[in-house]
VOGU-3710 file (C-alpha; in Angstrom, 3 decimals, decimal comma):
1> xxxxxxxxxx> -36,526/7,745/-1,180  -35,055/6,357/-4,379  -33,292/9,644/-5,093  -31,795/9,590/-1,604  -30,505/6,058/-2,090  -29,029/6,961/-5,473  -27,214/9,961/-3,984  -25,829/7,855/-1,143  -24,767/5,149/-3,577  -22,995/7,732/-5,746
11> xxxxxxxxxx> -21,103/9,129/-2,746  -20,202/5,622/-1,584  -19,002/4,715/-5,088  -16,871/7,859/-5,244  -15,260/7,038/-1,888  -14,561/3,451/-2,946  -13,041/4,579/-6,256  -10,803/7,017/-4,387  -9,859/4,212/-2,015  -9,015/1,926/-4,927
21> xxxxxxxxxx> -6,641/4,485/-6,426  -4,520/4,570/-3,286  -1,184/2,825/-3,495  -0,818/2,183/0,196  -1,770/-0,992/1,983  -5,089/-1,510/3,715  -5,465/0,009/7,182  -3,176/2,868/6,267  -4,083/6,541/6,533  -6,008/6,695/3,256
31> xxxxxxxxxx> -8,175/3,700/4,173  -8,994/5,309/7,499  -10,015/8,608/5,916  -12,130/6,936/3,226  -13,863/4,660/5,738  -14,634/7,612/7,991  -16,122/9,564/5,071  -18,172/6,574/3,971  -19,348/6,038/7,567  -20,383/9,674/7,791
41> xxxxxxxxxx> -22,299/9,307/4,545  -24,104/6,302/5,997  -25,008/8,290/9,124  -26,366/11,144/6,990  -28,421/8,642/5,033  -29,709/7,144/8,286  -30,862/10,540/9,545  -32,594/11,364/6,266  -34,224/7,931/6,109  -35,489/8,260/9,676
51> xxxxxxxxxx> -36,895/11,713/8,872  -38,858/10,187/5,982  -40,173/7,362/8,177  -38,122/4,498/6,742  -36,802/3,152/10,014  -35,511/-0,150/8,632  -33,244/1,678/6,143  -32,250/4,132/8,862  -31,215/1,322/11,192  -29,280/-0,485/8,444
61> xxxxxxxxxx> -27,432/2,667/7,384  -26,686/3,612/10,996  -25,240/0,149/11,697  -23,130/0,278/8,523  -21,896/3,769/9,403  -21,053/2,735/12,958  -19,154/-0,311/11,711  -17,127/1,721/9,194  -16,286/4,469/11,653  -15,207/1,987/14,330
71> xxxxxxxxxx> -13,118/-0,025/11,862  -11,405/3,113/10,600  -10,236/3,884/14,131  -8,420/0,570/14,569  -4,730/1,050/13,998  -2,633/-1,698/12,526  -0,483/-3,379/15,143  1,740/-5,081/12,600  5,375/-4,353/13,209  8,164/-4,500/10,727
81> xxxxxxxxxx> 10,834/-7,078/11,410  14,044/-5,708/12,790  16,627/-5,123/10,070  19,447/-7,612/10,024  22,745/-6,277/11,258  25,197/-5,334/8,522  27,478/-8,130/7,469  31,185/-7,758/8,150  32,084/-9,552/4,937  31,716/-7,767/1,646
91> xxxxxxxxxx> 29,884/-9,328/-1,222  32,193/-10,833/-3,803  32,065/-9,605/-7,373  31,002/-13,070/-8,538  28,079/-13,032/-6,097  27,135/-9,517/-7,198  27,170/-10,590/-10,858  25,009/-13,609/-10,011  22,458/-11,437/-8,197  22,209/-8,937/-11,047
101> xxxxxxxxxx> 22,488/-11,604/-13,735  25,222/-9,895/-15,710  28,305/-11,325/-17,416  31,858/-10,984/-16,170  32,658/-8,293/-18,735  29,436/-6,300/-18,231  29,710/-2,578/-18,848  28,562/0,109/-16,433  25,403/0,628/-18,528  24,577/-3,099/-18,449
111> xxxxxxxxxx> 24,979/-3,187/-14,680  22,732/-0,131/-14,317  20,111/-1,645/-16,655  20,119/-4,945/-14,732  19,841/-3,071/-11,432  16,932/-0,991/-12,731  15,115/-4,089/-14,025  15,520/-5,922/-10,711  14,626/-2,920/-8,559  11,350/-2,620/-10,458
121> xxxxxxxxxx> 10,472/-6,035/-8,998  12,231/-6,117/-5,630  11,539/-2,613/-4,308  9,274/-2,667/-1,215  6,850/-0,258/-2,893  6,461/-2,717/-5,775  5,783/-5,793/-3,647  9,371/-6,810/-2,910  11,097/-6,808/0,435  13,613/-4,495/2,015
131> xxxxxxxxxx> 16,130/-7,323/2,254  15,965/-8,155/-1,455  16,209/-4,510/-2,451  19,219/-4,063/-0,164  20,961/-7,082/-1,753  20,322/-5,736/-5,262  21,649/-2,309/-4,235  24,723/-3,884/-2,617  25,409/-5,915/-5,772  25,193/-2,806/-7,939
141> xxxxxxxx> 27,434/-0,851/-5,588  29,992/-3,666/-5,525  30,142/-3,951/-9,313  30,359/-0,209/-9,781  32,905/0,047/-6,936  30,791/2,472/-4,954  31,079/2,657/-1,197  34,417/0,820/-1,123
//
């Protein structure tokens, strides 16, 4: 029985490590797959425990497996806020410089470096928001005279 529990624990640990390496938010596709695999592992452990006569362990593993499988089927109902409509007024160069934190006589390379530094923090994949990233992109485009 101890060997069975060690094998199940190793599989569960592997699934949790794989889940921890995912870069997506909870309740995304990777969470659902990992929870389903872990739930299946719990069910397999429940069947093997019941076959060996350990009904308490079998019941506990079956309940844990059922919980994980049911939770993995729940889809997130969170909706993204509607994007704000594009502004009719263009950003001024002074406002763009203030957003990027560059001087009036900043070179193209300085603007690019400031944009890169800020995008590392404001990009939605790095914990920022779409609105902030859009403002930083608009400031860069305005200073580099792109999209005039």
